[in-house]
N, C-alpha and C positions, 0 to 999 in steps of 0.2 A: 504494500500500500504506500503510494508516494503522495507527499503533501502537494497540494495545488491551491494557489491563491489567485482569485480574480476579484476586481473591484470596478464599479462604475465610477464616473465622476460624481460629484455631489451637486445636485441642482440647487440653484438659488431659490429661497422660499419667498420670492416676490410675486409669484403668480401660481395659479392652479397647475397641477400636472398636465402635460400635453402629450400628444402622440410621438413627438420627437424623443422625449425621454423614455416613453414607453418602449420605443424601438431599442434604445440602448440597454435598458435593464432586462428586456426579454432576450436580447442577444446574449447578454452575460449569463442569464439564467440557463439558456440552452447549453452554453459551453460548460457551466458548472454541473448541470445534470448529466451531460455526456461524460465528463471526467469521473463522476461518481459511478456511472455505468461501467467505466473502465477499471473501477476498483480503487480510485484515488481518494485520499482524505481531503475534502474540499473546504476552504474557507472563502465565503462569498460575502463581500462587503458592499454596502451602499449607505445612503444617508442624506443629510441636508447640509448645505453651506449657508451659514446664518449671520455672517458679519458683513460689514462694508456699507458704503454710502447709499447704494441702491436700496438696500433693505431698511436702513435707518430712515430714509426719506419716506418709504412706503408706510412704515410704522407711524411716522408723524402724520401722514395724510389720513391714516385710519384712526388717529387719535388714540393710539395704543402704546404701551411700553414696548420697546423692541423685542424683549424676551417673550412677552405675551403674544405678540404678532407672530413670532417664529414658531411658538408652540402650536398655534392654530394651523399654520401651513405645513409644519413638519408632520402633523397627524394625517394630513391629506396625502402626503407622499408615502408615509408608512402604510396607508390604506391600500396602496397598490399591491402589497404583498398578497392580500386575499383576492383583490379584484383581478389580478393578472396571474394568479397561482405561481408566485415566486418562491424560491427556495433559499433566499439569503439568510445567513445565520448571524449577521450583525448589521444593525442600523445605527450608524454613528451620527451624532449632531455636533457641529463645531462649537456649540455652546456647552457641551459636556465638560465637566471639571477635569476629567482625565485627559481630554484632548487639549484643553487650554494649558495644562501643566506640560504636556508633551511639546506643544508649539513653543513655549517659553524655553524649554531645555534645548530644543533645536536651534533657537535664536542664539542661546549662550554658546553652543558649539561652533556655529558659524562665526560668531564674534571672536571666540578664542582662536580661531584659525586666522583672524585678521581680515575677514571678508565683509565686515560691517563697519560703515563709517557714516559721518554726518555731513551734509552740505546743503546749501541753498540751491533751489532749482525752479525752473518754470517749464510747464509742459501743457500741451493740449490733451485733455483727458476725456475719454468716452465712458460715461457712467454705465452704459449698457454692458460694455466689455469689462468694466472695472480695470481698464488699462490706459496707460499713456500712449499717445499716437505720434509717430514721426510724420513728417510731410509726405514721405514716400508711401505711407500706409493709408493715406486718405484718398477718396475718390476725387473726380474732377470738380466736384462742388465743395471740396474742402471738408467733407464729412467722413465719418467712419463707414466703410462699405457694408459692415454687418448691421449697423444701426443707423441708417441714413436719415431716419426721421427724428433722431435725437441730436440736438446741437451739442457741439463739443464745449467743454468747460475749460477755462484757463486756471491752472493751479500754480501758485507761486508761494513757496514756503520752505522752511528748513525741515528736511526729512532725513531719516536714516536710509542708506543705500546698501545694496548687496553688490559685491565686486564680481559681477557676472563676467566682465571682460577677461578675467583671469582664467576662465574655463573654456575658451575657444578651442585650444589645442586638445585638452582632455575629452571634450565632447566629440570632436572630429575623430579622435582615436576610438571612442566608444562606438560611433556609427560604423567606422571602418572594420572593426573587429566583429561586429554583430550585424551582418547584412539584412537580418530579418528582425532587427530591434523594433522598427516601426513597420507595420503593415497597413495598407498595401505599399509596395515598393516605391511608387512615385511620391508618397508622403515622406519617406525617408530622404529621398533625393531633394525634396523641397527643404527639409531641415538642414541637410548638408550645405545647400546653396545659401540658405539664410545664415548659417553659422560662419561660413567662409567669408562673408562680407564684413564680419566683425561684430562682436557682441557689446552692447552698451550696458553699463551698470544701471540697475533699476531701483526705484524707490520701494522701500519695504515698511514704511510707517506713515501715519497721518497724525497731525496735531489733534490731540484729544479735545482741545477747546473748540475746534471746528467740527470734528466728527468723532464723538465719543464711543461709538458702537464698534468695539473691536477687542482683541486680546491685548491686555496691557503689556507694553514693552518692558522686559526685565531691567530694573535699575533706572527707569526714566518714566515717571508718572505722567509726564506731559505728552507722551506719544502712545498710540495703539498701533498694532501691527496692520500692515496693508493686507487686505483680504486674501490675496493669492498666496502670500507667504504662509499665512495661518492655515488656509484651507487645504493646501497640498499635503501638509503634514498628516492629514487624516489617514492616508494610505498606510502609515506605520503606527500611528497612535491607536488605530482600531485593533492592532495586533499586540497592544500592551506596551509598545515602546514608550519610554526609554528603558524599560526592563529588557535586557538582551536575551534572556532565556524565555522559555514558554513559546507562545504563538509566534513571536517575532523571529526567533531563531529557526523555528520549524517552517514557517510559511514565506518569509521574505527572502529573496525578491519575488514579486508577483506580476501578474498580467493585468494591465489597465486598459479598459475600453473607454473611448471618448469620441466625441464628435469632432469634425474637422476644424471647427472654430476653436477647439481646445488644443490643437496640435502643438503650437509653440509652448504653451504652458506645461503640457504633460511631458513632452519628449525633449525639451530644451531647458526651460527654467527649472523645473523640478529636478532634472538630472544634475544640473549644476549645483543646486542646493544640497542634494544628497552627497555629492563629492565634497563640498565644503564641510559638511557635518561628519565626514569620514565614514559614510554608510554606503553599502552596495547600491548600484543603480537598479532601476526597475528591470524586470526580466524582459518584458515586451509591451509595446503600446499598439493597440488595435484601434484604427481610426475608421469610423463610419461617416456616412454623409448626412444630408438633410432630407426631410420629407416635405414635398410640396403637396398641395391639394388641388387636384384637377389642373396640374401644371403651374399653379400660382404659389408663390411663397405664402405661407400661412401668416395671418395677422388678425388681431381683433378688429381692426378697422375694416378689413375686407369681409369679416364675418365667416371666415373659412377655417378657423382653428378647430381641429378634431379633438374631441374629448374622449380619452380612452375608456373612461367609466361608462359613457353613453353607448359606445360601440359594444362593449361587453354586455351591457344590459339588453341591447336589442338582438345581438347575434351569438352571444356566448364568448367566454374567455378564449377557448381554443381556436375559434374562428379567427379572432384578432391575432393571436400568437402565430397561427399558421400563415396568415396573409402577410404579416410583417416579415417573417423569416423566409418565406418562399418567394415573395414578390419584390421585396426591396433588396437590391444588391447589398451584400454584407458590408462592402467597403466603398459604396458610392451613393449618390443621391437616388431617390425613388419617389414615386407619387402614390398618395392615398386617394383613390378614386372609388366612390361608392359603387358605381356601375361595375367596375372591374372587380371590386371586392365580392359582389354578389355572384359574378360569373365564376370566380375561383372557388367560392364557397360551394356552389352547386356542382361544378365539374369535378373538383378534386375531393371535396369532403363528403358531400351528399351522395354523389354517384360513384366515384372511383373507390372510395374507402367505405363509407357507410352502407351503400347498397351491396357491395361485395360481402361484407360481414353478415348483413341481414339475410341475403340469399343463401349463403353457405350454411348458416345456423338453421335456417328454415328447412333446407334440404336434409340436414343431419337429423333434425327432429322428425321429418317425414319418412325418411328412408332408413334411418339407423336408430330409431327410438330415442333420439336425443343423446346418443352416446358416441364417443370418438371411436371410429373403427380401428382395426389393427394397423400399426405403423408400416409404412412402405418406403423403401429407399428409391426415390425417384431421381435419377441422375440429373435430368434437366433442372428440376427444382432445386436440388442441392447445389448445383453449380451457380444457379441464379442467386441463391442466398449468399454463397461465398463471395461472389462478385459484389453484391450489395454491401456486405459488411466491410470489405476492403475499400470500396468506394467511400463509404461513410468514414472510415478511419483516416483515409488520405485527405478528404475534404475538411473534416473537423480538425485534423492536424494543422491545417492552414487557416483554421477558423472561418472557412467558407461555408456558412450555414445554408445558403441558397443552393449551392452545388450539392451539398449532402442530401437535401430533400429531393431535388430534381433528378440527379443522376443516381442516387441511392434508392430512396423510398419509392418514388413515382415509377421507376423502371419496374420494380417488383409488382406494384399494384397494377400497372398496365399489363404485365405478363400474366398475372393471376386472372384478371378479367378476360383476357384473350383465351386463357386456358379453359375457363367456364364455357365460353361460346364454342370453342373447338371440341371439347369433350362431351358437352351436352349431357350432364348427369341425369336430367329428366328422361332423355331418350334411352339411356342405359337402364334406368329403372323400368321403363315401359317394355324394353326388350328382355328384361329378366337377367341382365348381366350384372349380378350382385357383386361379384369379386371386383370387376373393373370400377363399378360405381363406388364401392368402398375405398378403393385406391385413390380415385379422383377426389373424393371428399376428404380423405386424410391429407393429401397434398395441399388442399385449400386451407384446411384447419391449421395445419402445422405452419403453412406459409403466413397465415394471419397472426399466429403467435410470434413469428419473427418480426412481422411488420409492427406489432405492438411495441417491441423493444427498439426497433429502428426509429420509431416515431417518439419514443419516450422523452428525449430531450426537448422536443418541440411542442407536443400537445399532451402533456402528462395526465391531465384529467380524463381525456378520451381514451388513452391507452390503458388506464386502470380499468375503465368500463369494458374495454375489449377483452382484457384478460379475465375479468369477472364472468363475462358471457361465455368465454371459451373454457371456463373451469380451471384456469391456470392459477397455481398458488405460488409459483417461484417468485423471487424478489431480485432486485438489482444487485444485491450482495453476492449473487452467484456469478457475476462478472462474465468472463469470456465463455463460460460454459453455456450461457444463454444462446451463443451462436450455433451450438451443435444442432444438427438435424435429428429429429425423432424424439424430442423430449416430451411431446404431448402423448400422454399414456392412453392406451386402449381402455375403453370403458369409462373414461372421464365424462361426466355429465355436462352438456352444454345447455345454455338457455338463451333463447333469443329474447333480448330486452327491447326497450324503446329505441327508436332510430337515433343513431349517434348525431346525425345532422339532418333534421327535416328539411326537405327541399324548400327553397324560397320561391322559385318560379312556378 
């Protein structure tokens, strides 16, 4: 059993959860569930980022204390665990006392290295990104391209700075020695080019008199930490750092999944900070894209923001999980289109999967008294399953969830449905060919058992129902043994239940 650590970014608690973060956390959950299926001991972290000027202003607008405001929104994000059937085992908040203590110790270590100093500076600042912007990073209108509707603010004050410029060479060495450190490859290339141009020291504090909502800077009550410095430390504070033993020594370094707007912070700033504190770099950074709605960027003003809770309420959690993992490229932008959603739901889930299970169980009840017939070694089916598991292993090894579903699971389902139409069990029953009929039904039943495990990382609620209807009692703890053909025992009682995915059309 190998330890495996995966974490999402921490979303700001300045708005309700949206489909973009749902994509990230569902992707992370699928990876975590797959690694458990492989027998790994998994630590899966998520949580909320609760400091900074953006949240402070939102709290003032709501006429609430910042902590009370954060409590309300953190609860909404934690509610995703049930709504999206997530398996994370830690939900960290950056207002947690343990995290605050860890962030302060991290500051002390960077300071002891000589990488923190004070200076006066002036910068154009995007509140949306919580980042200072250079002229080269602005669009032709002189605004942040990520938040073009938000005017930039001018900050001029004395702050503490992190000596990021000292880490250009170490970071380039990190990228060179680890060609898969950032996936997809073109995102690593982007970071290499960015780093080669030279790194600028960045501000890591704010004057408390102007913006009091942050982690206090050790030894200087006049300053609070800049939100990015504080928030990034969550990836290790959640593991109990600065205690070196226990979960930190067991699970760090880990895999971080983030949106492309977080690329620089996760794979560049954070890695430099870790080097300064004398800690190992992250293991890997997985970058996903954005979700548009019917081809348009989502925004409240356009009225096209997709609420994951609403989608789950109408179509079910596994329908949403499946669509996001199968339709949205794992490492690129994708579109959430209700029409396309309904098409995929009916074709893949209602017809290809749900109808196959329903038909197979109905025929088993009709022709075999609801009992699994004798196992049969069907060469074609066995080879098909071996290919599916190898495809799954290769795709998930590259964190390509879309490929795992399309080239692993769907190939099996398509073959199984074709097998039904080719072999025609109803015709075999009518002709009295009981032996062949039982062989065909066993191949379908055992194939569906395999499908239930192949789909386990993606739609776990559905796969549990599948195994219940198939009479399967095995668990994920049996690991690679689940790949073996013929585990479905003769005489096992099956029971056709409610349709997994009632057709929409």
